[in-house]
The first five atom37 places (N, CA, C, CB, O) and aatype in JSON, in Angstrom:
{
  "aatype": [12, 15, 5, 14, 3, 17, 7, 3, 10, 19, 11, 11, 0, 5, 6, 12, 5, 16, 1, 12, 0, 6, 10, 5, 5, 6, 10, 0, 1, 1, 15, 19, 6, 7, 15, 0, 7, 7, 7, 12, 19, 16, 0, 19, 0, 16, 7, 6, 10, 1, 9, 1, 6, 9, 1, 9, 6, 14, 15, 10, 13, 3, 7, 7, 3, 1, 7, 12, 9, 5, 3, 10, 19, 0, 0, 0, 19, 2, 0, 0, 10, 16, 16, 0, 5, 11, 12, 19, 5, 6, 6, 12, 5, 1, 10, 0, 7, 5, 7, 0, 10, 2, 10, 14, 19, 7, 14, 7],
  "atom_mask": [
    [1, 1, 1, 1, 1],
    [1, 1, 1, 1, 1],
    [1, 1, 1, 1, 1],
    [1, 1, 1, 1, 1],
    [1, 1, 1, 1, 1],
    [1, 1, 1, 1, 1],
    [1, 1, 1, 0, 1],
    [1, 1, 1, 1, 1],
    [1, 1, 1, 1, 1],
    [1, 1, 1, 1, 1],
    [1, 1, 1, 1, 1],
    [1, 1, 1, 1, 1],
    [1, 1, 1, 1, 1],
    [1, 1, 1, 1, 1],
    [1, 1, 1, 1, 1],
    [1, 1, 1, 1, 1],
    [1, 1, 1, 1, 1],
    [1, 1, 1, 1, 1],
    [1, 1, 1, 1, 1],
    [1, 1, 1, 1, 1],
    [1, 1, 1, 1, 1],
    [1, 1, 1, 1, 1],
    [1, 1, 1, 1, 1],
    [1, 1, 1, 1, 1],
    [1, 1, 1, 1, 1],
    [1, 1, 1, 1, 1],
    [1, 1, 1, 1, 1],
    [1, 1, 1, 1, 1],
    [1, 1, 1, 1, 1],
    [1, 1, 1, 1, 1],
    [1, 1, 1, 1, 1],
    [1, 1, 1, 1, 1],
    [1, 1, 1, 1, 1],
    [1, 1, 1, 0, 1],
    [1, 1, 1, 1, 1],
    [1, 1, 1, 1, 1],
    [1, 1, 1, 0, 1],
    [1, 1, 1, 0, 1],
    [1, 1, 1, 0, 1],
    [1, 1, 1, 1, 1],
    [1, 1, 1, 1, 1],
    [1, 1, 1, 1, 1],
    [1, 1, 1, 1, 1],
    [1, 1, 1, 1, 1],
    [1, 1, 1, 1, 1],
    [1, 1, 1, 1, 1],
    [1, 1, 1, 0, 1],
    [1, 1, 1, 1, 1],
    [1, 1, 1, 1, 1],
    [1, 1, 1, 1, 1],
    [1, 1, 1, 1, 1],
    [1, 1, 1, 1, 1],
    [1, 1, 1, 1, 1],
    [1, 1, 1, 1, 1],
    [1, 1, 1, 1, 1],
    [1, 1, 1, 1, 1],
    [1, 1, 1, 1, 1],
    [1, 1, 1, 1, 1],
    [1, 1, 1, 1, 1],
    [1, 1, 1, 1, 1],
    [1, 1, 1, 1, 1],
    [1, 1, 1, 1, 1],
    [1, 1, 1, 0, 1],
    [1, 1, 1, 0, 1],
    [1, 1, 1, 1, 1],
    [1, 1, 1, 1, 1],
    [1, 1, 1, 0, 1],
    [1, 1, 1, 1, 1],
    [1, 1, 1, 1, 1],
    [1, 1, 1, 1, 1],
    [1, 1, 1, 1, 1],
    [1, 1, 1, 1, 1],
    [1, 1, 1, 1, 1],
    [1, 1, 1, 1, 1],
    [1, 1, 1, 1, 1],
    [1, 1, 1, 1, 1],
    [1, 1, 1, 1, 1],
    [1, 1, 1, 1, 1],
    [1, 1, 1, 1, 1],
    [1, 1, 1, 1, 1],
    [1, 1, 1, 1, 1],
    [1, 1, 1, 1, 1],
    [1, 1, 1, 1, 1],
    [1, 1, 1, 1, 1],
    [1, 1, 1, 1, 1],
    [1, 1, 1, 1, 1],
    [1, 1, 1, 1, 1],
    [1, 1, 1, 1, 1],
    [1, 1, 1, 1, 1],
    [1, 1, 1, 1, 1],
    [1, 1, 1, 1, 1],
    [1, 1, 1, 1, 1],
    [1, 1, 1, 1, 1],
    [1, 1, 1, 1, 1],
    [1, 1, 1, 1, 1],
    [1, 1, 1, 1, 1],
    [1, 1, 1, 0, 1],
    [1, 1, 1, 1, 1],
    [1, 1, 1, 0, 1],
    [1, 1, 1, 1, 1],
    [1, 1, 1, 1, 1],
    [1, 1, 1, 1, 1],
    [1, 1, 1, 1, 1],
    [1, 1, 1, 1, 1],
    [1, 1, 1, 1, 1],
    [1, 1, 1, 0, 1],
    [1, 1, 1, 1, 1],
    [1, 1, 1, 0, 1]
  ],
  "atom_positions": [
    [[0.72, -1.07, 0.2], [0.11, 0.06, 0.11], [0.86, 1.47, 0.01], [-0.64, 0.01, 1.1], [1.74, 1.94, 0.74]],
    [[0.45, 1.8, -0.71], [1.47, 3.62, -0.71], [1.2, 4.26, 0.69], [0.71, 5.15, -2.13], [0.5, 3.8, 1.59]],
    [[1.74, 5.15, 0.68], [2.01, 6.22, 1.75], [1.6, 7.35, 1.37], [3.33, 6.42, 2.13], [2.16, 7.89, 0.41]],
    [[0.87, 7.77, 1.83], [-0.38, 9.15, 1.25], [0.76, 10.56, 0.9], [-1.87, 9.82, 3.06], [1.66, 11.16, 1.49]],
    [[0.29, 10.61, 0.01], [1.24, 12.27, 0.06], [0.95, 13.01, 0.67], [1.37, 13.16, -0.93], [-0.15, 13.55, 0.75]],
    [[2.5, 13.29, 1.6], [1.7, 14.56, 2.76], [1.72, 16.29, 1.78], [3.14, 14.78, 4.78], [1.13, 17.26, 2.26]],
    [[2.06, 16.34, 1.18], [2.47, 17.62, 0.57], [1.38, 18.09, -0.38], [0.0, 0.0, 0.0], [1.24, 19.21, -0.87]],
    [[0.56, 16.9, -0.54], [-0.55, 16.93, -1.16], [-1.56, 17.04, 0.02], [-0.69, 15.76, -2.1], [-2.59, 17.71, -0.08]],
    [[-1.21, 16.31, 1.17], [-2.23, 16.52, 1.93], [-1.96, 17.99, 2.21], [-2.35, 15.56, 3.11], [-2.72, 18.75, 1.61]],
    [[-1.31, 18.39, 2.76], [-0.67, 19.79, 3.25], [-1.25, 20.6, 2.47], [0.88, 20.01, 3.17], [-1.83, 21.5, 3.08]],
    [[-1.34, 20.63, 1.36], [-2.04, 21.88, 0.22], [-3.42, 21.99, -0.07], [-1.56, 21.73, -1.23], [-3.84, 23.04, -0.55]],
    [[-4.46, 20.71, 0.25], [-5.54, 20.06, 0.15], [-6.07, 21.04, 1.09], [-5.57, 18.54, 0.39], [-6.76, 22.0, 0.75]],
    [[-5.65, 20.73, 2.55], [-5.86, 21.21, 4.22], [-5.59, 22.93, 3.55], [-4.28, 20.38, 5.81], [-6.4, 23.66, 2.98]],
    [[-5.18, 23.0, 3.65], [-4.83, 25.05, 2.7], [-5.85, 25.49, 1.92], [-3.4, 25.25, 1.26], [-6.09, 26.69, 2.04]],
    [[-6.85, 24.58, 0.8], [-7.08, 24.96, 0.11], [-8.31, 25.06, 0.69], [-6.72, 24.55, -0.84], [-8.99, 26.08, 0.65]],
    [[-8.63, 23.96, 1.26], [-9.74, 23.85, 2.5], [-10.17, 25.19, 3.34], [-9.11, 22.83, 3.66], [-11.15, 25.91, 3.13]],
    [[-9.17, 25.33, 4.36], [-9.45, 26.2, 5.25], [-9.46, 27.72, 4.23], [-8.28, 26.06, 6.56], [-10.23, 28.53, 4.74]],
    [[-8.88, 28.21, 3.07], [-9.27, 29.17, 2.54], [-10.2, 29.78, 1.89], [-8.82, 29.24, 2.21], [-10.32, 30.91, 1.43]],
    [[-11.51, 27.86, 1.97], [-12.8, 28.17, 1.13], [-13.07, 28.47, 2.17], [-13.72, 27.26, 0.27], [-13.32, 29.66, 2.37]],
    [[-13.13, 27.49, 3.32], [-13.54, 27.69, 4.47], [-13.7, 29.59, 4.61], [-12.43, 26.86, 5.49], [-14.79, 30.08, 4.34]],
    [[-12.76, 30.33, 4.94], [-12.77, 31.87, 5.44], [-13.72, 32.51, 4.03], [-10.8, 32.67, 5.64], [-14.42, 33.52, 4.09]],
    [[-13.54, 31.7, 2.87], [-14.19, 32.89, 2.55], [-15.86, 32.5, 2.37], [-13.45, 33.53, 1.16], [-16.86, 33.16, 2.09]],
    [[-15.68, 31.51, 2.58], [-17.43, 30.65, 2.9], [-17.71, 32.3, 3.84], [-17.5, 28.36, 4.41], [-18.3, 33.35, 3.59]],
    [[-17.11, 31.9, 4.67], [-17.49, 32.56, 6.44], [-17.87, 33.99, 6.44], [-16.04, 32.55, 7.61], [-18.75, 34.5, 7.12]],
    [[-16.7, 34.87, 5.17], [-17.34, 36.19, 4.74], [-17.79, 36.27, 4.42], [-17.22, 36.92, 4.35], [-18.46, 37.07, 5.07]],
    [[-18.82, 35.84, 2.73], [-19.54, 35.32, 2.37], [-21.18, 35.53, 3.06], [-18.91, 34.27, 2.37], [-22.17, 36.19, 2.74]],
    [[-20.94, 34.87, 3.85], [-22.36, 34.1, 4.9], [-22.56, 35.67, 5.81], [-21.69, 32.18, 6.38], [-23.65, 36.22, 5.94]],
    [[-21.27, 36.21, 6.37], [-21.23, 37.57, 7.15], [-21.54, 38.53, 6.33], [-19.95, 37.94, 7.77], [-21.61, 39.59, 6.93]],
    [[-21.91, 38.68, 4.45], [-22.27, 39.27, 4.27], [-23.73, 39.01, 4.17], [-21.63, 39.61, 3.67], [-24.47, 39.99, 4.28]],
    [[-24.28, 37.77, 3.95], [-25.7, 37.26, 3.7], [-26.82, 38.03, 4.59], [-25.76, 35.65, 4.04], [-26.53, 39.2, 4.84]],
    [[-28.19, 37.5, 5.17], [-28.51, 37.89, 5.81], [-30.71, 36.99, 5.58], [-27.78, 39.47, 5.63], [-31.55, 37.22, 4.7]],
    [[-30.77, 36.3, 6.5], [-32.37, 36.02, 6.03], [-32.8, 36.6, 7.35], [-32.99, 34.21, 5.66], [-32.1, 36.9, 8.32]],
    [[-34.75, 36.74, 7.07], [-35.53, 37.13, 8.09], [-36.86, 35.6, 8.83], [-36.34, 38.63, 7.27], [-37.57, 34.66, 8.49]],
    [[-36.51, 36.15, 9.65], [-37.57, 35.24, 10.29], [-38.7, 36.48, 10.75], [0.0, 0.0, 0.0], [-38.54, 37.65, 11.12]],
    [[-40.07, 35.48, 10.5], [-40.7, 36.44, 11.16], [-41.74, 36.66, 12.65], [-41.25, 36.72, 10.24], [-41.19, 36.32, 13.71]],
    [[-42.96, 37.11, 12.73], [-43.84, 35.9, 13.91], [-44.72, 37.18, 14.1], [-42.84, 35.04, 15.75], [-44.3, 38.34, 14.14]],
    [[-46.4, 36.66, 14.25], [-47.39, 37.43, 14.22], [-47.78, 37.92, 12.77], [0.0, 0.0, 0.0], [-48.0, 39.1, 12.53]],
    [[-47.83, 37.11, 12.02], [-48.15, 37.75, 10.84], [-47.87, 38.35, 9.78], [0.0, 0.0, 0.0], [-48.43, 38.73, 8.75]],
    [[-46.22, 38.38, 10.55], [-45.36, 39.55, 9.55], [-45.39, 41.1, 10.74], [0.0, 0.0, 0.0], [-44.46, 41.9, 10.74]],
    [[-46.11, 41.18, 11.27], [-45.62, 42.19, 12.62], [-44.21, 42.45, 13.33], [-46.3, 41.71, 13.74], [-43.55, 43.42, 13.71]],
    [[-44.16, 41.66, 13.3], [-42.79, 41.35, 14.14], [-41.99, 40.27, 13.25], [-43.13, 40.65, 15.81], [-42.07, 39.06, 13.04]],
    [[-41.09, 41.44, 12.79], [-39.83, 40.24, 11.91], [-37.95, 41.05, 12.07], [-40.44, 40.2, 9.41], [-37.52, 42.2, 11.99]],
    [[-37.31, 39.63, 12.34], [-36.15, 39.93, 12.82], [-35.1, 39.72, 11.84], [-35.96, 39.26, 13.95], [-35.48, 38.92, 10.99]],
    [[-33.62, 40.23, 11.6], [-33.0, 40.03, 10.22], [-32.04, 39.76, 11.45], [-32.81, 41.29, 8.76], [-31.86, 40.37, 12.5]],
    [[-31.36, 38.32, 10.75], [-30.3, 37.91, 11.18], [-29.23, 37.77, 10.22], [-30.54, 36.88, 11.78], [-29.4, 37.98, 9.02]],
    [[-27.94, 37.36, 10.85], [-26.83, 37.2, 9.66], [-26.44, 35.83, 9.67], [-25.46, 38.13, 9.84], [-26.81, 35.03, 10.53]],
    [[-25.25, 35.4, 8.16], [-24.99, 34.07, 8.68], [-24.06, 34.7, 9.0], [0.0, 0.0, 0.0], [-23.31, 34.96, 8.06]],
    [[-23.65, 35.22, 10.31], [-22.89, 35.0, 11.86], [-24.09, 34.41, 12.75], [-22.23, 36.69, 12.67], [-23.93, 34.46, 13.97]],
    [[-24.81, 34.07, 12.45], [-25.98, 33.95, 13.71], [-25.86, 34.92, 14.31], [-25.95, 32.85, 14.76], [-25.47, 34.7, 15.46]],
    [[-26.07, 36.38, 13.98], [-25.63, 37.78, 14.35], [-27.81, 38.01, 14.31], [-24.11, 38.93, 12.73], [-28.66, 37.27, 13.82]],
    [[-27.94, 39.2, 14.98], [-29.14, 39.58, 15.25], [-28.79, 41.35, 14.53], [-29.59, 39.29, 17.11], [-28.4, 42.38, 15.08]],
    [[-29.17, 41.01, 12.97], [-29.19, 42.8, 12.86], [-29.97, 43.48, 12.49], [-28.44, 43.4, 12.17], [-29.75, 44.54, 11.9]],
    [[-31.05, 43.03, 12.76], [-32.41, 44.51, 12.68], [-33.39, 43.97, 13.5], [-33.35, 44.94, 10.92], [-33.44, 42.74, 13.52]],
    [[-34.49, 44.84, 14.48], [-35.76, 44.11, 14.26], [-36.74, 45.51, 13.71], [-36.36, 43.22, 15.89], [-36.38, 46.67, 13.47]],
    [[-38.06, 44.9, 13.63], [-38.6, 45.5, 12.88], [-39.92, 45.4, 13.7], [-38.43, 45.05, 11.52], [-40.19, 44.26, 14.05]],
    [[-40.76, 46.35, 14.07], [-41.54, 46.41, 14.56], [-42.87, 47.36, 14.17], [-40.98, 46.48, 15.44], [-43.03, 48.58, 14.12]],
    [[-43.74, 46.24, 13.92], [-45.52, 47.18, 13.26], [-46.08, 48.1, 14.74], [-47.41, 45.46, 12.72], [-46.42, 47.77, 15.88]],
    [[-45.95, 49.35, 14.0], [-46.15, 50.36, 14.96], [-47.43, 50.28, 16.05], [-46.24, 51.57, 14.15], [-47.32, 50.57, 17.24]],
    [[-48.49, 49.9, 15.5], [-49.56, 49.1, 15.58], [-49.85, 47.94, 17.12], [-49.33, 48.32, 14.21], [-50.71, 47.47, 17.87]],
    [[-48.93, 47.98, 16.93], [-48.32, 46.52, 18.29], [-48.25, 47.12, 19.71], [-46.34, 45.83, 18.02], [-48.62, 46.57, 20.75]],
    [[-47.56, 48.71, 19.52], [-47.73, 49.56, 20.84], [-48.59, 49.98, 20.86], [-47.04, 50.49, 21.19], [-48.54, 50.88, 21.7]],
    [[-49.98, 49.91, 20.22], [-51.19, 50.75, 20.37], [-52.14, 49.54, 21.73], [-52.13, 51.0, 18.4], [-53.04, 49.95, 22.46]],
    [[-51.59, 48.09, 21.72], [-52.23, 47.77, 22.82], [-51.98, 48.13, 23.88], [0.0, 0.0, 0.0], [-52.9, 48.52, 24.61]],
    [[-50.61, 48.13, 24.33], [-50.65, 48.23, 25.02], [-49.63, 46.45, 25.62], [0.0, 0.0, 0.0], [-48.61, 46.5, 26.3]],
    [[-50.11, 45.43, 25.25], [-49.2, 44.6, 25.33], [-48.17, 43.84, 25.72], [-49.09, 44.7, 25.08], [-47.94, 42.67, 25.42]],
    [[-47.34, 44.81, 26.65], [-45.73, 44.09, 26.49], [-45.84, 42.58, 26.54], [-44.6, 44.53, 27.82], [-45.46, 42.17, 25.44]],
    [[-46.09, 41.84, 27.1], [-45.58, 40.8, 26.95], [-45.8, 39.99, 25.65], [0.0, 0.0, 0.0], [-45.11, 39.0, 25.42]],
    [[-47.03, 40.53, 24.56], [-47.34, 39.68, 23.49], [-45.78, 40.07, 22.19], [-49.25, 40.18, 22.88], [-45.24, 39.52, 21.23]],
    [[-45.66, 41.36, 22.98], [-44.65, 42.22, 21.72], [-43.19, 41.0, 22.33], [-44.27, 44.79, 22.13], [-42.6, 40.17, 21.63]],
    [[-43.05, 41.2, 23.3], [-42.03, 40.32, 24.25], [-41.78, 38.81, 23.19], [-42.96, 39.86, 26.14], [-40.87, 38.52, 22.41]],
    [[-42.98, 38.11, 23.6], [-43.45, 36.62, 22.98], [-43.07, 37.05, 21.24], [-45.59, 36.16, 23.37], [-41.97, 36.91, 20.72]],
    [[-44.01, 37.47, 20.73], [-42.84, 38.02, 19.21], [-42.17, 38.45, 18.77], [-42.78, 38.39, 18.51], [-42.1, 38.56, 17.54]],
    [[-41.01, 39.09, 19.97], [-40.06, 39.45, 18.97], [-39.34, 37.69, 19.44], [-38.98, 41.3, 19.26], [-39.13, 36.93, 18.49]],
    [[-39.21, 37.48, 20.01], [-38.5, 36.44, 20.34], [-38.49, 35.07, 19.46], [-38.91, 36.23, 21.56], [-37.74, 34.1, 19.32]],
    [[-39.89, 35.59, 18.88], [-40.06, 34.2, 17.89], [-39.87, 34.14, 17.01], [-40.94, 33.64, 17.65], [-39.75, 33.11, 16.34]],
    [[-39.7, 35.8, 16.52], [-39.25, 36.58, 14.95], [-37.3, 36.36, 15.28], [-39.99, 39.01, 14.83], [-36.37, 36.39, 14.48]],
    [[-37.3, 36.18, 16.5], [-35.14, 36.24, 16.63], [-34.66, 34.91, 16.29], [-34.26, 36.53, 18.56], [-33.67, 34.66, 15.6]],
    [[-35.91, 33.56, 17.19], [-35.78, 32.45, 17.03], [-36.08, 32.18, 15.7], [-36.37, 31.83, 17.88], [-35.58, 31.08, 15.47]],
    [[-36.81, 32.72, 14.42], [-37.18, 31.91, 13.74], [-35.99, 32.54, 12.07], [-39.08, 31.95, 13.84], [-35.9, 31.96, 10.98]],
    [[-35.17, 34.07, 12.59], [-34.07, 33.98, 11.85], [-33.16, 33.71, 12.01], [-33.8, 34.58, 11.47], [-32.19, 33.83, 11.26]],
    [[-33.25, 33.04, 13.57], [-31.79, 32.42, 13.79], [-32.31, 30.68, 13.05], [-31.18, 32.45, 15.97], [-31.35, 29.99, 12.7]],
    [[-33.05, 30.36, 12.95], [-33.08, 28.96, 12.19], [-33.01, 28.42, 11.15], [-33.75, 28.52, 12.25], [-32.58, 27.33, 10.78]],
    [[-33.64, 29.6, 10.51], [-33.35, 29.97, 8.9], [-31.35, 30.51, 8.62], [-34.71, 31.71, 8.47], [-30.85, 30.27, 7.53]],
    [[-30.78, 30.97, 9.38], [-29.6, 31.3, 9.46], [-28.94, 29.52, 9.48], [-29.37, 32.43, 10.84], [-28.87, 28.81, 8.47]],
    [[-28.54, 29.11, 10.78], [-28.34, 28.25, 10.6], [-28.53, 27.17, 9.64], [-28.51, 28.21, 11.24], [-27.64, 26.32, 9.48]],
    [[-29.54, 27.15, 9.03], [-30.2, 26.11, 7.83], [-28.99, 26.84, 6.62], [-32.48, 26.42, 7.36], [-27.99, 26.21, 6.26]],
    [[-29.19, 27.74, 6.29], [-28.35, 28.56, 5.18], [-26.83, 28.37, 5.7], [-28.82, 30.36, 5.1], [-26.05, 28.27, 4.76]],
    [[-26.34, 28.3, 6.77], [-24.94, 27.72, 7.28], [-24.89, 26.35, 6.67], [-24.79, 27.62, 8.99], [-24.22, 25.85, 5.77]],
    [[-25.45, 26.1, 7.15], [-25.44, 24.15, 6.55], [-25.64, 23.96, 5.43], [-26.54, 23.07, 7.03], [-24.89, 23.31, 4.7]],
    [[-26.83, 24.58, 5.05], [-26.25, 24.14, 3.28], [-25.51, 24.21, 2.37], [-26.62, 24.32, 2.55], [-25.29, 23.53, 1.37]],
    [[-24.91, 25.6, 3.04], [-23.74, 26.15, 2.02], [-22.55, 25.41, 2.81], [-23.52, 28.12, 1.9], [-21.52, 25.3, 2.14]],
    [[-22.5, 24.87, 4.13], [-20.96, 23.29, 4.25], [-21.34, 22.39, 3.29], [-20.83, 22.04, 5.97], [-20.59, 21.6, 2.71]],
    [[-22.58, 22.55, 3.14], [-22.36, 20.94, 2.39], [-22.39, 21.09, 0.76], [-23.82, 19.73, 2.84], [-22.08, 20.25, -0.09]],
    [[-22.68, 21.96, 0.66], [-22.17, 22.87, -0.41], [-20.59, 22.32, -1.04], [-22.05, 24.47, 0.33], [-20.03, 21.52, -1.79]],
    [[-20.44, 23.3, -0.19], [-19.08, 23.46, -0.26], [-17.96, 22.1, 0.09], [-18.9, 24.61, 0.7], [-16.81, 22.03, -0.35]],
    [[-18.62, 21.09, 0.96], [-18.22, 19.86, 0.91], [-18.39, 18.87, 0.1], [-18.46, 19.51, 1.66], [-17.83, 17.77, 0.11]],
    [[-19.61, 19.5, -1.0], [-19.87, 18.23, -2.2], [-18.9, 18.68, -3.55], [0.0, 0.0, 0.0], [-18.83, 17.99, -4.56]],
    [[-17.92, 20.42, -3.29], [-17.29, 20.75, -4.53], [-16.01, 19.67, -4.0], [-16.95, 22.64, -4.87], [-15.07, 19.48, -4.78]],
    [[-16.01, 19.19, -3.09], [-14.56, 18.44, -3.23], [-13.39, 19.18, -2.11], [0.0, 0.0, 0.0], [-12.35, 18.62, -1.77]],
    [[-13.74, 20.32, -1.71], [-13.26, 20.78, -0.95], [-12.62, 20.22, 0.85], [-14.06, 21.57, -1.17], [-11.68, 20.65, 1.51]],
    [[-13.68, 19.08, 1.15], [-13.53, 18.31, 2.18], [-13.53, 17.08, 2.09], [-14.23, 18.54, 2.91], [-14.02, 16.18, 2.78]],
    [[-12.53, 17.13, 0.55], [-12.42, 15.61, 0.41], [-11.32, 15.04, 0.73], [-12.62, 15.15, -0.77], [-11.03, 14.05, 0.06]],
    [[-10.52, 15.41, 1.67], [-9.25, 14.87, 1.97], [-8.79, 13.09, 1.69], [-9.17, 15.24, 3.46], [-9.66, 12.3, 1.34]],
    [[-7.77, 12.79, 1.83], [-7.32, 11.48, 1.91], [-7.06, 11.2, 3.11], [-6.3, 11.19, 1.18], [-6.33, 11.83, 3.88]],
    [[-8.07, 9.53, 3.46], [-7.4, 9.36, 4.54], [-6.1, 8.29, 4.62], [-8.38, 9.06, 5.39], [-5.73, 8.25, 5.8]],
    [[-5.64, 7.8, 4.15], [-4.79, 7.1, 3.92], [-4.89, 5.59, 3.32], [0.0, 0.0, 0.0], [-5.87, 5.27, 2.64]],
    [[-4.09, 4.9, 3.53], [-4.22, 3.52, 3.49], [-5.81, 2.32, 4.21], [-2.82, 3.3, 4.28], [-6.19, 2.12, 5.36]],
    [[-6.14, 1.98, 3.38], [-8.09, 2.03, 3.77], [-8.0, 0.8, 2.77], [0.0, 0.0, 0.0], [-9.01, 0.18, 2.46]]
  ]
}
């Protein structure tokens, strides 16, 4: 059985590291939205899983129901973060499918 080409292995690992860094930068620029209450509260999350913006319909404040507003904000944030996590996972799988993570595992 042949020994793995360590030079090739290091090169592929460096390529993977570069592609991962590029993907992280791209994801940081992208954003997704999650909403609650029929769109009365919307949260915008980045691919870094950070909340960039929260929009609340002004009419929600007219009712004065603080608890409902808090619940809707939490639901919108959770929806946005779930969508952002899914986006990140899909992009990582896409990167893996392009062979960037296809490193040799040695004799088998």
